[in-house]
C-alpha positions in Angstrom: 3.4 -39.9 12.6 3.8 -38.4 8.7 4.9 -34.6 9.0 2.3 -32.4 6.8 3.6 -31.1 3.6 3.8 -27.8 3.3 4.8 -25.9 0.0 3.7 -22.1 0.2 5.3 -19.7 2.1 1.9 -17.7 3.4 0.8 -21.1 4.3 3.7 -22.0 6.7 4.0 -18.5 7.7 0.7 -18.9 8.6 0.9 -22.1 10.2 3.5 -21.3 12.4 1.7 -18.2 13.3 -0.9 -19.7 15.2 1.5 -21.9 17.1 3.0 -18.7 18.1 -0.2 -17.1 19.5 -0.7 -20.3 21.6 3.2 -19.2 23.0 4.9 -22.8 21.1 8.2 -22.7 20.3 9.9 -23.4 16.8 12.5 -25.3 15.8 14.1 -25.2 12.7 16.2 -27.6 10.4 16.7 -26.5 7.0 18.1 -28.7 4.4 18.7 -29.6 1.1 16.9 -33.2 1.3 18.2 -36.7 0.6 18.4 -37.3 4.9 20.4 -39.3 7.1 21.1 -39.9 10.6 23.5 -36.3 11.0 20.3 -34.6 9.5 17.9 -36.6 12.4 20.1 -35.7 15.0 19.2 -32.1 14.1 15.7 -32.8 13.9 16.2 -35.0 17.6 18.0 -32.1 18.7 14.6 -30.1 18.1 12.1 -32.2 19.0 13.6 -32.5 22.3 14.2 -28.3 22.8 11.3 -27.0 21.0 7.4 -27.3 21.1 6.8 -27.6 16.7 9.5 -28.6 14.8 10.0 -27.6 10.9 12.6 -29.2 8.4 12.4 -27.4 5.2 14.0 -29.2 1.6 14.9 -26.6 -1.0 18.5 -27.4 -3.3 19.8 -24.3 -3.8 20.8 -23.2 -7.0 21.9 -19.9 -5.7 24.9 -21.7 -4.0 25.8 -24.1 -7.4 28.7 -22.1 -9.8 28.6 -23.8 -13.0 29.9 -27.1 -13.1 29.1 -27.9 -10.3 26.3 -30.4 -9.4 23.3 -28.5 -9.0 21.5 -31.1 -12.0 22.4 -34.2 -10.3 22.1 -33.3 -6.6 20.7 -36.5 -4.8 16.3 -36.4 -4.7 14.2 -38.3 -2.7 11.7 -36.9 -0.8 9.8 -39.9 0.0 12.9 -41.3 2.4 13.1 -37.6 3.4 9.2 -37.6 4.5 10.3 -41.3 6.0 13.1 -39.7 8.1 11.3 -36.9 9.3 8.4 -38.7 10.6 10.7 -40.7 12.7 12.1 -37.6 14.3 8.3 -36.6 14.7 8.9 -33.5 12.5 5.6 -31.6 12.4 6.1 -30.2 8.8 8.6 -30.5 6.3 8.2 -27.2 3.9 9.3 -28.0 0.1 8.9 -25.5 -2.1 9.9 -25.2 -4.6 12.6 -22.8 -7.0 9.2 -20.6 -8.6 7.9 -20.1 -4.7 11.9 -19.1 -3.5 12.5 -17.3 -5.9 9.9 -15.2 -8.6 10.7 -14.2 -11.6 10.6 -10.5 -10.5 14.0 -9.6 -12.6 15.8 -10.4 -15.7 18.0 -11.9 -14.0 18.2 -15.8 -14.9 17.5 -16.5 -10.9 15.2 -13.8 -10.2 17.1 -12.6 -7.7 18.8 -8.7 -7.4 19.4 -9.0 -3.9 22.4 -11.0 -2.3 23.2 -11.5 1.2 27.7 -10.9 1.1 29.7 -11.9 4.2 33.1 -10.1 4.1 36.3 -11.3 5.4 34.4 -14.9 6.8 33.6 -15.8 3.7 36.4 -15.3 1.3 38.9 -17.6 2.7 39.0 -22.0 2.9 35.0 -22.5 1.1 34.8 -19.3 -0.3 38.0 -19.6 -2.1 37.5 -22.6 -3.8 33.7 -22.3 -4.0 33.7 -18.4 -4.8 29.1 -17.9 -5.3 28.7 -20.8 -2.4 28.8 -18.9 0.9 26.3 -15.4 0.0 23.8 -18.3 -1.6 23.6 -19.8 1.1 23.8 -16.8 2.9 21.1 -15.4 1.0 18.8 -18.5 1.0 19.2 -18.7 4.9 18.1 -14.9 5.4 14.8 -15.8 3.3 14.2 -18.8 4.9 14.7 -17.6 8.5 12.5 -14.5 7.4 10.1 -17.3 6.5 9.5 -19.3 9.7 10.7 -16.2 12.0 11.5 -16.2 15.6 12.9 -19.7 16.5 15.3 -22.3 17.1 17.6 -23.3 14.0 20.0 -26.4 14.0 23.3 -26.5 12.3 25.4 -29.3 12.1 29.1 -28.7 12.7 30.4 -30.2 9.8 30.1 -27.3 7.8 32.3 -25.3 10.4 32.2 -22.1 8.0 28.8 -22.1 7.6 27.7 -22.3 10.4 30.8 -19.4 11.7 28.9 -17.3 8.6 25.1 -18.1 9.8 26.3 -16.5 13.2 27.5 -13.8 11.7 24.9 -13.0 9.9 21.9 -13.9 12.5 24.2 -10.9 15.3 25.1 -8.3 12.4 21.0 -8.1 11.2 19.3 -8.8 14.4 17.8 -11.4 13.0 15.2 -13.5 15.9 16.8 -16.7 15.5 18.8 -18.7 17.8 21.6 -21.0 16.0 22.2 -24.0 16.9 25.4 -26.3 16.3 25.4 -29.5 16.9 28.0 -31.8 16.4 28.9 -34.4 14.0 27.7 -37.7 12.5 30.1 -39.9 11.4 29.5 -43.3 9.5 31.2 -46.5 11.8 34.6 -45.9 9.8 34.7 -42.0 10.1 33.2 -40.7 7.6 31.3 -37.8 8.7 28.1 -38.2 7.0 26.9 -36.4 3.8 24.8 -36.3 1.5 27.3 -36.2 -1.3 28.8 -39.7 0.0 25.9 -41.2 -2.3 28.0 -40.0 -5.6 31.7 -42.1 -4.2 32.0 -44.9 -5.8 32.9 -48.3 -3.6 36.8 -48.0 -4.3 36.4 -44.6 -2.9 33.8 -45.0 -0.6 36.7 -47.2 1.2 39.4 -44.3 0.3 37.1 -41.5 2.0 38.4 -42.6 5.7 41.6 -40.9 4.9 39.7 -37.7 5.1 39.1 -38.4 8.9 42.3 -39.5 9.7 44.1 -37.2 7.5 42.5 -34.8 11.4 44.0 -37.6 13.2 46.9 -36.8 11.9 47.2 -33.1 12.1 45.9 -33.8 16.4 48.6 -36.2 16.8 51.3 -33.5 15.6 49.8 -31.3 18.0 49.9 -33.7 20.9 53.9 -34.7 20.3 54.2 -30.5 20.4 54.1 -29.1 17.1 52.2 -25.8 17.9 53.0 -24.4 14.3 50.2 -24.4 12.0 52.4 -24.8 9.1 53.8 -28.4 10.2 50.2 -29.1 10.8 48.4 -28.5 7.4 52.0 -30.6 6.9 50.7 -33.6 9.1 47.5 -33.4 7.0 48.7 -32.5 3.4 51.5 -36.0 4.5 48.4 -38.3 5.6 46.5 -37.4 2.6 49.5 -38.3 0.6 49.5 -41.7 1.4 45.8 -42.1 -0.4 46.1 -42.6 -4.7 42.5 -41.6 -4.9 42.1 -38.2 -3.3 43.4 -35.1 -3.9 44.2 -32.2 -1.0 41.9 -29.2 -1.8 42.9 -27.0 1.0 44.2 -27.6 5.1 43.7 -25.1 7.4 44.8 -24.6 11.4 41.9 -22.0 12.3 41.2 -19.5 15.0 37.4 -21.4 15.4 35.7 -17.8 15.5 37.7 -15.4 13.7 37.8 -18.6 10.7 41.5 -17.1 10.7 45.4 -18.4 11.4 46.6 -18.4 14.1 50.7 -17.6 15.2 50.8 -21.0 17.1 48.3 -23.6 17.5 46.1 -22.9 20.4 43.2 -23.8 22.6 40.6 -22.0 19.9 42.4 -23.4 17.2 40.3 -25.6 15.0 41.6 -28.1 11.9 39.1 -27.6 8.6 40.2 -30.2 5.4 38.7 -30.7 1.8 39.2 -33.6 -0.5 38.5 -34.4 -3.5 37.6 -38.0 -4.4 37.3 -38.6 -7.8 35.2 -35.7 -8.3 33.4 -35.7 -5.0 34.2 -33.1 -2.6 34.4 -34.0 0.9 34.6 -31.5 4.0 35.7 -31.8 7.7 36.8 -30.8 10.7 37.7 -31.1 14.2 38.8 -29.3 17.7 42.7 -29.1 17.4 43.2 -30.5 20.9 41.3 -34.5 21.4 
């Protein structure tokens, strides 16, 4: 069944309100499109756990800084609709930028209101992309207000993003249950991402270093290294073995606060961001196997 495509905010609200009046639960998967099997796993989880499944496709300009890949972000709505159909999605919400951000102010993006998440958004990816998380939190909060009470499904590949969304939902009392779903990987270990399509054949082959660097961090811990600095060094040394790769950052963090602990422990998590040419890839894993 091909999902119904809805482009207007009031239309999707009306449809979902009708379902709620029938006591049906809503599952929601927010995406920026160019869907892959990782997105499919989120839709499948929503299909299994809720009565009505909605996926949104919206490339959010607020979370792209100047010089990032907003204008070239991959898009294929027919392909996306076909994958959504495979997972029995009921509605594809595909708003325009004008629908999401009507020009109600003199600002270029038409937005005067934004969400700021202190502490969690200031480090790691937040340091590398200073405007990203405010733009992400703003659009996700808006989507939650549009879709209404639901279970919302996010991939754990964007580990910091997931922590920020959970904090935002709790702090602002948003009636949404946030569900994290496991990373889906290619056969060679690379985490699935829409940005993988940017990689040249040589870069794609080299990209396996991202997952292998995390394996090196886990191996260091298994060998008895409980110093976060030592684990980060092990990750960095593995990245150095691939000439096409450049480390952005590696970190050992607490899986809730995202702060580096004094010592690696059961709640520790490994994060890494790596450039392959102009393409920036992120990945993560628990500290312990």
